[in-house]
mmCIF entry with sequence, helices, sheets and N, C-alpha, C, O atoms, coordinates in Angstrom:
data_MODEL
# 
_entry.id   MODEL 
# 
_entity.id                         1 
_entity.type                       polymer 
_entity.pdbx_number_of_molecules   1 
# 
_entity_poly.entity_id                      1 
_entity_poly.type                           'polypeptide(L)' 
_entity_poly.nstd_linkage                   no 
_entity_poly.nstd_monomer                   no 
_entity_poly.pdbx_seq_one_letter_code       MQNIAIEIEATNQIEADRILALYQRGKRHGELETEVTSEVWNRGWTPGVDPSLSV 
_entity_poly.pdbx_seq_one_letter_code_can   MQNIAIEIEATNQIEADRILALYQRGKRHGELETEVTSEVWNRGWTPGVDPSLSV 
_entity_poly.pdbx_strand_id                 A 
# 
loop_
_entity_poly_seq.entity_id 
_entity_poly_seq.num 
_entity_poly_seq.mon_id 
_entity_poly_seq.hetero 
1 1  MET n 
1 2  GLN n 
1 3  ASN n 
1 4  ILE n 
1 5  ALA n 
1 6  ILE n 
1 7  GLU n 
1 8  ILE n 
1 9  GLU n 
1 10 ALA n 
1 11 THR n 
1 12 ASN n 
1 13 GLN n 
1 14 ILE n 
1 15 GLU n 
1 16 ALA n 
1 17 ASP n 
1 18 ARG n 
1 19 ILE n 
1 20 LEU n 
1 21 ALA n 
1 22 LEU n 
1 23 TYR n 
1 24 GLN n 
1 25 ARG n 
1 26 GLY n 
1 27 LYS n 
1 28 ARG n 
1 29 HIS n 
1 30 GLY n 
1 31 GLU n 
1 32 LEU n 
1 33 GLU n 
1 34 THR n 
1 35 GLU n 
1 36 VAL n 
1 37 THR n 
1 38 SER n 
1 39 GLU n 
1 40 VAL n 
1 41 TRP n 
1 42 ASN n 
1 43 ARG n 
1 44 GLY n 
1 45 TRP n 
1 46 THR n 
1 47 PRO n 
1 48 GLY n 
1 49 VAL n 
1 50 ASP n 
1 51 PRO n 
1 52 SER n 
1 53 LEU n 
1 54 SER n 
1 55 VAL n 
# 
_struct_asym.id          A 
_struct_asym.entity_id   1 
# 
loop_
_struct_conf.conf_type_id 
_struct_conf.id 
_struct_conf.pdbx_PDB_helix_id 
_struct_conf.beg_label_comp_id 
_struct_conf.beg_label_asym_id 
_struct_conf.beg_label_seq_id 
_struct_conf.pdbx_beg_PDB_ins_code 
_struct_conf.end_label_comp_id 
_struct_conf.end_label_asym_id 
_struct_conf.end_label_seq_id 
_struct_conf.pdbx_end_PDB_ins_code 
_struct_conf.beg_auth_comp_id 
_struct_conf.beg_auth_asym_id 
_struct_conf.beg_auth_seq_id 
_struct_conf.end_auth_comp_id 
_struct_conf.end_auth_asym_id 
_struct_conf.end_auth_seq_id 
_struct_conf.pdbx_PDB_helix_class 
_struct_conf.details 
_struct_conf.pdbx_PDB_helix_length 
HELX_P HELX_P1 AA1 GLN A 13 ? GLN A 24 ? GLN A 13 GLN A 24 1 ? 12 
HELX_P HELX_P2 AA2 GLY A 30 ? ASN A 42 ? GLY A 30 ASN A 42 1 ? 13 
HELX_P HELX_P3 AA3 PRO A 51 ? LEU A 53 ? PRO A 51 LEU A 53 5 ? 3  
# 
_struct_conf_type.id          HELX_P 
_struct_conf_type.criteria    ? 
_struct_conf_type.reference   ? 
# 
loop_
_atom_site.group_PDB 
_atom_site.id 
_atom_site.type_symbol 
_atom_site.label_atom_id 
_atom_site.label_alt_id 
_atom_site.label_comp_id 
_atom_site.label_asym_id 
_atom_site.label_entity_id 
_atom_site.label_seq_id 
_atom_site.pdbx_PDB_ins_code 
_atom_site.Cartn_x 
_atom_site.Cartn_y 
_atom_site.Cartn_z 
_atom_site.occupancy 
_atom_site.B_iso_or_equiv 
_atom_site.pdbx_formal_charge 
_atom_site.auth_seq_id 
_atom_site.auth_comp_id 
_atom_site.auth_asym_id 
_atom_site.auth_atom_id 
_atom_site.pdbx_PDB_model_num 
ATOM 1   N N  . MET A 1 1  ? 0.837   -1.168 0.000  1.00 0.00 ? 1  MET A N  1 
ATOM 2   C CA . MET A 1 1  ? 0.000   0.000  0.000  1.00 0.00 ? 1  MET A CA 1 
ATOM 3   C C  . MET A 1 1  ? 0.890   1.241  0.000  1.00 0.00 ? 1  MET A C  1 
ATOM 4   O O  . MET A 1 1  ? 1.925   1.283  0.664  1.00 0.00 ? 1  MET A O  1 
ATOM 5   N N  . GLN A 1 2  ? 0.476   2.217  -0.735 1.00 0.00 ? 2  GLN A N  1 
ATOM 6   C CA . GLN A 1 2  ? 1.277   3.435  -0.830 1.00 0.00 ? 2  GLN A CA 1 
ATOM 7   C C  . GLN A 1 2  ? 1.108   4.320  0.400  1.00 0.00 ? 2  GLN A C  1 
ATOM 8   O O  . GLN A 1 2  ? 0.104   4.241  1.108  1.00 0.00 ? 2  GLN A O  1 
ATOM 9   N N  . ASN A 1 3  ? 2.103   5.156  0.638  1.00 0.00 ? 3  ASN A N  1 
ATOM 10  C CA . ASN A 1 3  ? 2.011   6.149  1.700  1.00 0.00 ? 3  ASN A CA 1 
ATOM 11  C C  . ASN A 1 3  ? 1.272   7.360  1.173  1.00 0.00 ? 3  ASN A C  1 
ATOM 12  O O  . ASN A 1 3  ? 1.338   7.657  -0.020 1.00 0.00 ? 3  ASN A O  1 
ATOM 13  N N  . ILE A 1 4  ? 0.578   8.056  2.037  1.00 0.00 ? 4  ILE A N  1 
ATOM 14  C CA . ILE A 1 4  ? -0.159  9.247  1.674  1.00 0.00 ? 4  ILE A CA 1 
ATOM 15  C C  . ILE A 1 4  ? 0.501   10.430 2.361  1.00 0.00 ? 4  ILE A C  1 
ATOM 16  O O  . ILE A 1 4  ? 0.731   10.400 3.570  1.00 0.00 ? 4  ILE A O  1 
ATOM 17  N N  . ALA A 1 5  ? 0.803   11.462 1.603  1.00 0.00 ? 5  ALA A N  1 
ATOM 18  C CA . ALA A 1 5  ? 1.380   12.668 2.195  1.00 0.00 ? 5  ALA A CA 1 
ATOM 19  C C  . ALA A 1 5  ? 0.268   13.471 2.858  1.00 0.00 ? 5  ALA A C  1 
ATOM 20  O O  . ALA A 1 5  ? -0.709  13.849 2.211  1.00 0.00 ? 5  ALA A O  1 
ATOM 21  N N  . ILE A 1 6  ? 0.424   13.724 4.139  1.00 0.00 ? 6  ILE A N  1 
ATOM 22  C CA . ILE A 1 6  ? -0.538  14.520 4.899  1.00 0.00 ? 6  ILE A CA 1 
ATOM 23  C C  . ILE A 1 6  ? 0.218   15.739 5.421  1.00 0.00 ? 6  ILE A C  1 
ATOM 24  O O  . ILE A 1 6  ? 1.220   15.603 6.123  1.00 0.00 ? 6  ILE A O  1 
ATOM 25  N N  . GLU A 1 7  ? -0.264  16.919 5.078  1.00 0.00 ? 7  GLU A N  1 
ATOM 26  C CA . GLU A 1 7  ? 0.383   18.143 5.528  1.00 0.00 ? 7  GLU A CA 1 
ATOM 27  C C  . GLU A 1 7  ? -0.453  18.767 6.638  1.00 0.00 ? 7  GLU A C  1 
ATOM 28  O O  . GLU A 1 7  ? -1.628  19.081 6.447  1.00 0.00 ? 7  GLU A O  1 
ATOM 29  N N  . ILE A 1 8  ? 0.160   18.937 7.781  1.00 0.00 ? 8  ILE A N  1 
ATOM 30  C CA . ILE A 1 8  ? -0.496  19.548 8.933  1.00 0.00 ? 8  ILE A CA 1 
ATOM 31  C C  . ILE A 1 8  ? 0.203   20.876 9.208  1.00 0.00 ? 8  ILE A C  1 
ATOM 32  O O  . ILE A 1 8  ? 1.429   20.936 9.301  1.00 0.00 ? 8  ILE A O  1 
ATOM 33  N N  . GLU A 1 9  ? -0.582  21.931 9.336  1.00 0.00 ? 9  GLU A N  1 
ATOM 34  C CA . GLU A 1 9  ? -0.007  23.253 9.563  1.00 0.00 ? 9  GLU A CA 1 
ATOM 35  C C  . GLU A 1 9  ? 0.352   23.457 11.032 1.00 0.00 ? 9  GLU A C  1 
ATOM 36  O O  . GLU A 1 9  ? -0.425  23.130 11.928 1.00 0.00 ? 9  GLU A O  1 
ATOM 37  N N  . ALA A 1 10 ? 1.535   23.999 11.258 1.00 0.00 ? 10 ALA A N  1 
ATOM 38  C CA . ALA A 1 10 ? 1.946   24.394 12.607 1.00 0.00 ? 10 ALA A CA 1 
ATOM 39  C C  . ALA A 1 10 ? 1.518   25.849 12.814 1.00 0.00 ? 10 ALA A C  1 
ATOM 40  O O  . ALA A 1 10 ? 1.407   26.616 11.858 1.00 0.00 ? 10 ALA A O  1 
ATOM 41  N N  . THR A 1 11 ? 1.284   26.212 14.064 1.00 0.00 ? 11 THR A N  1 
ATOM 42  C CA . THR A 1 11 ? 0.874   27.590 14.325 1.00 0.00 ? 11 THR A CA 1 
ATOM 43  C C  . THR A 1 11 ? 2.017   28.567 14.082 1.00 0.00 ? 11 THR A C  1 
ATOM 44  O O  . THR A 1 11 ? 1.786   29.728 13.745 1.00 0.00 ? 11 THR A O  1 
ATOM 45  N N  . ASN A 1 12 ? 3.263   28.093 14.256 1.00 0.00 ? 12 ASN A N  1 
ATOM 46  C CA . ASN A 1 12 ? 4.424   28.939 13.975 1.00 0.00 ? 12 ASN A CA 1 
ATOM 47  C C  . ASN A 1 12 ? 5.660   28.061 13.797 1.00 0.00 ? 12 ASN A C  1 
ATOM 48  O O  . ASN A 1 12 ? 5.602   26.848 14.001 1.00 0.00 ? 12 ASN A O  1 
ATOM 49  N N  . GLN A 1 13 ? 6.765   28.673 13.421 1.00 0.00 ? 13 GLN A N  1 
ATOM 50  C CA . GLN A 1 13 ? 7.997   27.915 13.158 1.00 0.00 ? 13 GLN A CA 1 
ATOM 51  C C  . GLN A 1 13 ? 8.551   27.286 14.433 1.00 0.00 ? 13 GLN A C  1 
ATOM 52  O O  . GLN A 1 13 ? 9.151   26.213 14.375 1.00 0.00 ? 13 GLN A O  1 
ATOM 53  N N  . ILE A 1 14 ? 8.365   27.925 15.566 1.00 0.00 ? 14 ILE A N  1 
ATOM 54  C CA . ILE A 1 14 ? 8.862   27.375 16.829 1.00 0.00 ? 14 ILE A CA 1 
ATOM 55  C C  . ILE A 1 14 ? 8.167   26.052 17.134 1.00 0.00 ? 14 ILE A C  1 
ATOM 56  O O  . ILE A 1 14 ? 8.816   25.083 17.527 1.00 0.00 ? 14 ILE A O  1 
ATOM 57  N N  . GLU A 1 15 ? 6.852   26.013 16.954 1.00 0.00 ? 15 GLU A N  1 
ATOM 58  C CA . GLU A 1 15 ? 6.107   24.772 17.186 1.00 0.00 ? 15 GLU A CA 1 
ATOM 59  C C  . GLU A 1 15 ? 6.553   23.691 16.212 1.00 0.00 ? 15 GLU A C  1 
ATOM 60  O O  . GLU A 1 15 ? 6.738   22.540 16.607 1.00 0.00 ? 15 GLU A O  1 
ATOM 61  N N  . ALA A 1 16 ? 6.725   24.049 14.945 1.00 0.00 ? 16 ALA A N  1 
ATOM 62  C CA . ALA A 1 16 ? 7.168   23.081 13.937 1.00 0.00 ? 16 ALA A CA 1 
ATOM 63  C C  . ALA A 1 16 ? 8.532   22.500 14.300 1.00 0.00 ? 16 ALA A C  1 
ATOM 64  O O  . ALA A 1 16 ? 8.737   21.290 14.199 1.00 0.00 ? 16 ALA A O  1 
ATOM 65  N N  . ASP A 1 17 ? 9.462   23.352 14.721 1.00 0.00 ? 17 ASP A N  1 
ATOM 66  C CA . ASP A 1 17 ? 10.798  22.883 15.110 1.00 0.00 ? 17 ASP A CA 1 
ATOM 67  C C  . ASP A 1 17 ? 10.733  21.983 16.345 1.00 0.00 ? 17 ASP A C  1 
ATOM 68  O O  . ASP A 1 17 ? 11.450  20.986 16.429 1.00 0.00 ? 17 ASP A O  1 
ATOM 69  N N  . ARG A 1 18 ? 9.873   22.336 17.301 1.00 0.00 ? 18 ARG A N  1 
ATOM 70  C CA . ARG A 1 18 ? 9.733   21.538 18.522 1.00 0.00 ? 18 ARG A CA 1 
ATOM 71  C C  . ARG A 1 18 ? 9.211   20.136 18.214 1.00 0.00 ? 18 ARG A C  1 
ATOM 72  O O  . ARG A 1 18 ? 9.714   19.147 18.747 1.00 0.00 ? 18 ARG A O  1 
ATOM 73  N N  . ILE A 1 19 ? 8.202   20.060 17.351 1.00 0.00 ? 19 ILE A N  1 
ATOM 74  C CA . ILE A 1 19 ? 7.620   18.758 16.997 1.00 0.00 ? 19 ILE A CA 1 
ATOM 75  C C  . ILE A 1 19 ? 8.615   17.937 16.188 1.00 0.00 ? 19 ILE A C  1 
ATOM 76  O O  . ILE A 1 19 ? 8.744   16.732 16.405 1.00 0.00 ? 19 ILE A O  1 
ATOM 77  N N  . LEU A 1 20 ? 9.318   18.573 15.260 1.00 0.00 ? 20 LEU A N  1 
ATOM 78  C CA . LEU A 1 20 ? 10.332  17.865 14.482 1.00 0.00 ? 20 LEU A CA 1 
ATOM 79  C C  . LEU A 1 20 ? 11.410  17.288 15.394 1.00 0.00 ? 20 LEU A C  1 
ATOM 80  O O  . LEU A 1 20 ? 11.806  16.133 15.234 1.00 0.00 ? 20 LEU A O  1 
ATOM 81  N N  . ALA A 1 21 ? 11.885  18.083 16.347 1.00 0.00 ? 21 ALA A N  1 
ATOM 82  C CA . ALA A 1 21 ? 12.912  17.615 17.284 1.00 0.00 ? 21 ALA A CA 1 
ATOM 83  C C  . ALA A 1 21 ? 12.399  16.451 18.122 1.00 0.00 ? 21 ALA A C  1 
ATOM 84  O O  . ALA A 1 21 ? 13.143  15.515 18.414 1.00 0.00 ? 21 ALA A O  1 
ATOM 85  N N  . LEU A 1 22 ? 11.132  16.509 18.505 1.00 0.00 ? 22 LEU A N  1 
ATOM 86  C CA . LEU A 1 22 ? 10.520  15.428 19.279 1.00 0.00 ? 22 LEU A CA 1 
ATOM 87  C C  . LEU A 1 22 ? 10.589  14.108 18.512 1.00 0.00 ? 22 LEU A C  1 
ATOM 88  O O  . LEU A 1 22 ? 11.001  13.088 19.063 1.00 0.00 ? 22 LEU A O  1 
ATOM 89  N N  . TYR A 1 23 ? 10.187  14.128 17.247 1.00 0.00 ? 23 TYR A N  1 
ATOM 90  C CA . TYR A 1 23 ? 10.210  12.908 16.431 1.00 0.00 ? 23 TYR A CA 1 
ATOM 91  C C  . TYR A 1 23 ? 11.644  12.450 16.142 1.00 0.00 ? 23 TYR A C  1 
ATOM 92  O O  . TYR A 1 23 ? 11.909  11.250 16.077 1.00 0.00 ? 23 TYR A O  1 
ATOM 93  N N  . GLN A 1 24 ? 12.552  13.387 15.971 1.00 0.00 ? 24 GLN A N  1 
ATOM 94  C CA . GLN A 1 24 ? 13.948  13.014 15.714 1.00 0.00 ? 24 GLN A CA 1 
ATOM 95  C C  . GLN A 1 24 ? 14.567  12.309 16.919 1.00 0.00 ? 24 GLN A C  1 
ATOM 96  O O  . GLN A 1 24 ? 15.491  11.511 16.766 1.00 0.00 ? 24 GLN A O  1 
ATOM 97  N N  . ARG A 1 25 ? 14.059  12.603 18.118 1.00 0.00 ? 25 ARG A N  1 
ATOM 98  C CA . ARG A 1 25 ? 14.532  11.912 19.327 1.00 0.00 ? 25 ARG A CA 1 
ATOM 99  C C  . ARG A 1 25 ? 13.827  10.578 19.539 1.00 0.00 ? 25 ARG A C  1 
ATOM 100 O O  . ARG A 1 25 ? 14.108  9.871  20.507 1.00 0.00 ? 25 ARG A O  1 
ATOM 101 N N  . GLY A 1 26 ? 12.908  10.233 18.632 1.00 0.00 ? 26 GLY A N  1 
ATOM 102 C CA . GLY A 1 26 ? 12.201  8.956  18.742 1.00 0.00 ? 26 GLY A CA 1 
ATOM 103 C C  . GLY A 1 26 ? 10.969  9.012  19.632 1.00 0.00 ? 26 GLY A C  1 
ATOM 104 O O  . GLY A 1 26 ? 10.402  7.976  19.979 1.00 0.00 ? 26 GLY A O  1 
ATOM 105 N N  . LYS A 1 27 ? 10.558  10.213 20.000 1.00 0.00 ? 27 LYS A N  1 
ATOM 106 C CA . LYS A 1 27 ? 9.368   10.380 20.843 1.00 0.00 ? 27 LYS A CA 1 
ATOM 107 C C  . LYS A 1 27 ? 8.135   10.513 19.951 1.00 0.00 ? 27 LYS A C  1 
ATOM 108 O O  . LYS A 1 27 ? 8.251   10.559 18.726 1.00 0.00 ? 27 LYS A O  1 
ATOM 109 N N  . ARG A 1 28 ? 6.968   10.574 20.564 1.00 0.00 ? 28 ARG A N  1 
ATOM 110 C CA . ARG A 1 28 ? 5.704   10.659 19.830 1.00 0.00 ? 28 ARG A CA 1 
ATOM 111 C C  . ARG A 1 28 ? 4.941   11.904 20.251 1.00 0.00 ? 28 ARG A C  1 
ATOM 112 O O  . ARG A 1 28 ? 5.122   12.408 21.359 1.00 0.00 ? 28 ARG A O  1 
ATOM 113 N N  . HIS A 1 29 ? 4.093   12.393 19.366 1.00 0.00 ? 29 HIS A N  1 
ATOM 114 C CA . HIS A 1 29 ? 3.208   13.522 19.650 1.00 0.00 ? 29 HIS A CA 1 
ATOM 115 C C  . HIS A 1 29 ? 1.784   13.029 19.400 1.00 0.00 ? 29 HIS A C  1 
ATOM 116 O O  . HIS A 1 29 ? 1.317   13.002 18.261 1.00 0.00 ? 29 HIS A O  1 
ATOM 117 N N  . GLY A 1 30 ? 1.103   12.640 20.476 1.00 0.00 ? 30 GLY A N  1 
ATOM 118 C CA . GLY A 1 30 ? -0.206  11.999 20.377 1.00 0.00 ? 30 GLY A CA 1 
ATOM 119 C C  . GLY A 1 30 ? -1.253  12.814 19.642 1.00 0.00 ? 30 GLY A C  1 
ATOM 120 O O  . GLY A 1 30 ? -1.965  12.280 18.792 1.00 0.00 ? 30 GLY A O  1 
ATOM 121 N N  . GLU A 1 31 ? -1.360  14.106 19.956 1.00 0.00 ? 31 GLU A N  1 
ATOM 122 C CA . GLU A 1 31 ? -2.353  14.958 19.296 1.00 0.00 ? 31 GLU A CA 1 
ATOM 123 C C  . GLU A 1 31 ? -2.131  15.021 17.793 1.00 0.00 ? 31 GLU A C  1 
ATOM 124 O O  . GLU A 1 31 ? -3.075  14.927 17.008 1.00 0.00 ? 31 GLU A O  1 
ATOM 125 N N  . LEU A 1 32 ? -0.881  15.180 17.405 1.00 0.00 ? 32 LEU A N  1 
ATOM 126 C CA . LEU A 1 32 ? -0.557  15.264 15.980 1.00 0.00 ? 32 LEU A CA 1 
ATOM 127 C C  . LEU A 1 32 ? -0.886  13.947 15.273 1.00 0.00 ? 32 LEU A C  1 
ATOM 128 O O  . LEU A 1 32 ? -1.440  13.957 14.173 1.00 0.00 ? 32 LEU A O  1 
ATOM 129 N N  . GLU A 1 33 ? -0.553  12.828 15.891 1.00 0.00 ? 33 GLU A N  1 
ATOM 130 C CA . GLU A 1 33 ? -0.828  11.538 15.274 1.00 0.00 ? 33 GLU A CA 1 
ATOM 131 C C  . GLU A 1 33 ? -2.327  11.288 15.146 1.00 0.00 ? 33 GLU A C  1 
ATOM 132 O O  . GLU A 1 33 ? -2.779  10.693 14.167 1.00 0.00 ? 33 GLU A O  1 
ATOM 133 N N  . THR A 1 34 ? -3.093  11.737 16.128 1.00 0.00 ? 34 THR A N  1 
ATOM 134 C CA . THR A 1 34 ? -4.553  11.616 16.047 1.00 0.00 ? 34 THR A CA 1 
ATOM 135 C C  . THR A 1 34 ? -5.089  12.461 14.899 1.00 0.00 ? 34 THR A C  1 
ATOM 136 O O  . THR A 1 34 ? -5.969  12.023 14.158 1.00 0.00 ? 34 THR A O  1 
ATOM 137 N N  . GLU A 1 35 ? -4.558  13.671 14.754 1.00 0.00 ? 35 GLU A N  1 
ATOM 138 C CA . GLU A 1 35 ? -4.978  14.560 13.670 1.00 0.00 ? 35 GLU A CA 1 
ATOM 139 C C  . GLU A 1 35 ? -4.659  13.957 12.296 1.00 0.00 ? 35 GLU A C  1 
ATOM 140 O O  . GLU A 1 35 ? -5.480  14.021 11.381 1.00 0.00 ? 35 GLU A O  1 
ATOM 141 N N  . VAL A 1 36 ? -3.479  13.379 12.159 1.00 0.00 ? 36 VAL A N  1 
ATOM 142 C CA . VAL A 1 36 ? -3.085  12.762 10.893 1.00 0.00 ? 36 VAL A CA 1 
ATOM 143 C C  . VAL A 1 36 ? -3.951  11.542 10.596 1.00 0.00 ? 36 VAL A C  1 
ATOM 144 O O  . VAL A 1 36 ? -4.403  11.366 9.464  1.00 0.00 ? 36 VAL A O  1 
ATOM 145 N N  . THR A 1 37 ? -4.188  10.698 11.598 1.00 0.00 ? 37 THR A N  1 
ATOM 146 C CA . THR A 1 37 ? -5.027  9.513  11.404 1.00 0.00 ? 37 THR A CA 1 
ATOM 147 C C  . THR A 1 37 ? -6.432  9.919  10.972 1.00 0.00 ? 37 THR A C  1 
ATOM 148 O O  . THR A 1 37 ? -7.013  9.289  10.089 1.00 0.00 ? 37 THR A O  1 
ATOM 149 N N  . SER A 1 38 ? -6.982  10.962 11.583 1.00 0.00 ? 38 SER A N  1 
ATOM 150 C CA . SER A 1 38 ? -8.312  11.454 11.207 1.00 0.00 ? 38 SER A CA 1 
ATOM 151 C C  . SER A 1 38 ? -8.332  11.940 9.768  1.00 0.00 ? 38 SER A C  1 
ATOM 152 O O  . SER A 1 38 ? -9.289  11.689 9.035  1.00 0.00 ? 38 SER A O  1 
ATOM 153 N N  . GLU A 1 39 ? -7.284  12.631 9.366  1.00 0.00 ? 39 GLU A N  1 
ATOM 154 C CA . GLU A 1 39 ? -7.217  13.139 7.986  1.00 0.00 ? 39 GLU A CA 1 
ATOM 155 C C  . GLU A 1 39 ? -7.139  11.985 6.985  1.00 0.00 ? 39 GLU A C  1 
ATOM 156 O O  . GLU A 1 39 ? -7.738  12.058 5.912  1.00 0.00 ? 39 GLU A O  1 
ATOM 157 N N  . VAL A 1 40 ? -6.416  10.935 7.324  1.00 0.00 ? 40 VAL A N  1 
ATOM 158 C CA . VAL A 1 40 ? -6.341  9.761  6.442  1.00 0.00 ? 40 VAL A CA 1 
ATOM 159 C C  . VAL A 1 40 ? -7.729  9.156  6.277  1.00 0.00 ? 40 VAL A C  1 
ATOM 160 O O  . VAL A 1 40 ? -8.143  8.848  5.159  1.00 0.00 ? 40 VAL A O  1 
ATOM 161 N N  . TRP A 1 41 ? -8.451  8.983  7.382  1.00 0.00 ? 41 TRP A N  1 
ATOM 162 C CA . TRP A 1 41 ? -9.819  8.449  7.312  1.00 0.00 ? 41 TRP A CA 1 
ATOM 163 C C  . TRP A 1 41 ? -10.711 9.368  6.478  1.00 0.00 ? 41 TRP A C  1 
ATOM 164 O O  . TRP A 1 41 ? -11.501 8.891  5.663  1.00 0.00 ? 41 TRP A O  1 
ATOM 165 N N  . ASN A 1 42 ? -10.589 10.695 6.679  1.00 0.00 ? 42 ASN A N  1 
ATOM 166 C CA . ASN A 1 42 ? -11.411 11.656 5.942  1.00 0.00 ? 42 ASN A CA 1 
ATOM 167 C C  . ASN A 1 42 ? -11.169 11.595 4.438  1.00 0.00 ? 42 ASN A C  1 
ATOM 168 O O  . ASN A 1 42 ? -12.062 11.910 3.651  1.00 0.00 ? 42 ASN A O  1 
ATOM 169 N N  . ARG A 1 43 ? -9.978  11.195 4.042  1.00 0.00 ? 43 ARG A N  1 
ATOM 170 C CA . ARG A 1 43 ? -9.654  11.076 2.619  1.00 0.00 ? 43 ARG A CA 1 
ATOM 171 C C  . ARG A 1 43 ? -10.120 9.742  2.034  1.00 0.00 ? 43 ARG A C  1 
ATOM 172 O O  . ARG A 1 43 ? -9.921  9.473  0.849  1.00 0.00 ? 43 ARG A O  1 
ATOM 173 N N  . GLY A 1 44 ? -10.739 8.912  2.870  1.00 0.00 ? 44 GLY A N  1 
ATOM 174 C CA . GLY A 1 44 ? -11.275 7.648  2.391  1.00 0.00 ? 44 GLY A CA 1 
ATOM 175 C C  . GLY A 1 44 ? -10.289 6.495  2.430  1.00 0.00 ? 44 GLY A C  1 
ATOM 176 O O  . GLY A 1 44 ? -10.544 5.446  1.837  1.00 0.00 ? 44 GLY A O  1 
ATOM 177 N N  . TRP A 1 45 ? -9.182  6.666  3.110  1.00 0.00 ? 45 TRP A N  1 
ATOM 178 C CA . TRP A 1 45 ? -8.176  5.613  3.226  1.00 0.00 ? 45 TRP A CA 1 
ATOM 179 C C  . TRP A 1 45 ? -8.251  4.988  4.614  1.00 0.00 ? 45 TRP A C  1 
ATOM 180 O O  . TRP A 1 45 ? -8.749  5.600  5.559  1.00 0.00 ? 45 TRP A O  1 
ATOM 181 N N  . THR A 1 46 ? -7.758  3.783  4.719  1.00 0.00 ? 46 THR A N  1 
ATOM 182 C CA . THR A 1 46 ? -7.643  3.116  6.010  1.00 0.00 ? 46 THR A CA 1 
ATOM 183 C C  . THR A 1 46 ? -6.188  3.219  6.452  1.00 0.00 ? 46 THR A C  1 
ATOM 184 O O  . THR A 1 46 ? -5.295  2.812  5.709  1.00 0.00 ? 46 THR A O  1 
ATOM 185 N N  . PRO A 1 47 ? -5.926  3.755  7.646  1.00 0.00 ? 47 PRO A N  1 
ATOM 186 C CA . PRO A 1 47 ? -4.537  3.833  8.112  1.00 0.00 ? 47 PRO A CA 1 
ATOM 187 C C  . PRO A 1 47 ? -3.916  2.443  8.159  1.00 0.00 ? 47 PRO A C  1 
ATOM 188 O O  . PRO A 1 47 ? -4.539  1.499  8.644  1.00 0.00 ? 47 PRO A O  1 
ATOM 189 N N  . GLY A 1 48 ? -2.690  2.315  7.657  1.00 0.00 ? 48 GLY A N  1 
ATOM 190 C CA . GLY A 1 48 ? -2.016  1.033  7.613  1.00 0.00 ? 48 GLY A CA 1 
ATOM 191 C C  . GLY A 1 48 ? -1.592  0.546  8.986  1.00 0.00 ? 48 GLY A C  1 
ATOM 192 O O  . GLY A 1 48 ? -1.613  -0.654 9.258  1.00 0.00 ? 48 GLY A O  1 
ATOM 193 N N  . VAL A 1 49 ? -1.211  1.468  9.845  1.00 0.00 ? 49 VAL A N  1 
ATOM 194 C CA . VAL A 1 49 ? -0.750  1.122  11.189 1.00 0.00 ? 49 VAL A CA 1 
ATOM 195 C C  . VAL A 1 49 ? -1.284  2.190  12.142 1.00 0.00 ? 49 VAL A C  1 
ATOM 196 O O  . VAL A 1 49 ? -1.218  3.383  11.848 1.00 0.00 ? 49 VAL A O  1 
ATOM 197 N N  . ASP A 1 50 ? -1.802  1.761  13.261 1.00 0.00 ? 50 ASP A N  1 
ATOM 198 C CA . ASP A 1 50 ? -2.220  2.701  14.281 1.00 0.00 ? 50 ASP A CA 1 
ATOM 199 C C  . ASP A 1 50 ? -0.966  3.111  15.054 1.00 0.00 ? 50 ASP A C  1 
ATOM 200 O O  . ASP A 1 50 ? -0.383  2.276  15.747 1.00 0.00 ? 50 ASP A O  1 
ATOM 201 N N  . PRO A 1 51 ? -0.529  4.384  14.955 1.00 0.00 ? 51 PRO A N  1 
ATOM 202 C CA . PRO A 1 51 ? 0.714   4.783  15.604 1.00 0.00 ? 51 PRO A CA 1 
ATOM 203 C C  . PRO A 1 51 ? 0.709   4.550  17.109 1.00 0.00 ? 51 PRO A C  1 
ATOM 204 O O  . PRO A 1 51 ? 1.775   4.389  17.704 1.00 0.00 ? 51 PRO A O  1 
ATOM 205 N N  . SER A 1 52 ? -0.456  4.528  17.737 1.00 0.00 ? 52 SER A N  1 
ATOM 206 C CA . SER A 1 52 ? -0.485  4.320  19.182 1.00 0.00 ? 52 SER A CA 1 
ATOM 207 C C  . SER A 1 52 ? -0.119  2.885  19.552 1.00 0.00 ? 52 SER A C  1 
ATOM 208 O O  . SER A 1 52 ? 0.184   2.605  20.712 1.00 0.00 ? 52 SER A O  1 
ATOM 209 N N  . LEU A 1 53 ? -0.142  1.979  18.586 1.00 0.00 ? 53 LEU A N  1 
ATOM 210 C CA . LEU A 1 53 ? 0.216   0.587  18.853 1.00 0.00 ? 53 LEU A CA 1 
ATOM 211 C C  . LEU A 1 53 ? 1.686   0.301  18.600 1.00 0.00 ? 53 LEU A C  1 
ATOM 212 O O  . LEU A 1 53 ? 2.192   -0.749 18.996 1.00 0.00 ? 53 LEU A O  1 
ATOM 213 N N  . SER A 1 54 ? 2.376   1.230  17.940 1.00 0.00 ? 54 SER A N  1 
ATOM 214 C CA . SER A 1 54 ? 3.797   1.038  17.637 1.00 0.00 ? 54 SER A CA 1 
ATOM 215 C C  . SER A 1 54 ? 4.632   1.267  18.885 1.00 0.00 ? 54 SER A C  1 
ATOM 216 O O  . SER A 1 54 ? 4.279   2.068  19.750 1.00 0.00 ? 54 SER A O  1 
ATOM 217 N N  . VAL A 1 55 ? 5.736   0.555  18.960 1.00 0.00 ? 55 VAL A N  1 
ATOM 218 C CA . VAL A 1 55 ? 6.631   0.709  20.109 1.00 0.00 ? 55 VAL A CA 1 
ATOM 219 C C  . VAL A 1 55 ? 7.873   1.424  19.693 1.00 0.00 ? 55 VAL A C  1 
ATOM 220 O O  . VAL A 1 55 ? 8.759   1.654  20.517 1.00 0.00 ? 55 VAL A O  1 
# 
């Protein structure tokens, strides 16, 4: 199954940098992942993996 590009807007560059740094450290951002999963469903796709189940 192909990946779908989902673009989520940050309120400012500081927030974008903070979230990027979080993921680069291997951490998760629950709110963002929920927002992305919802957008995938809204586009008519089924998410391939529920990020909350990943370790």
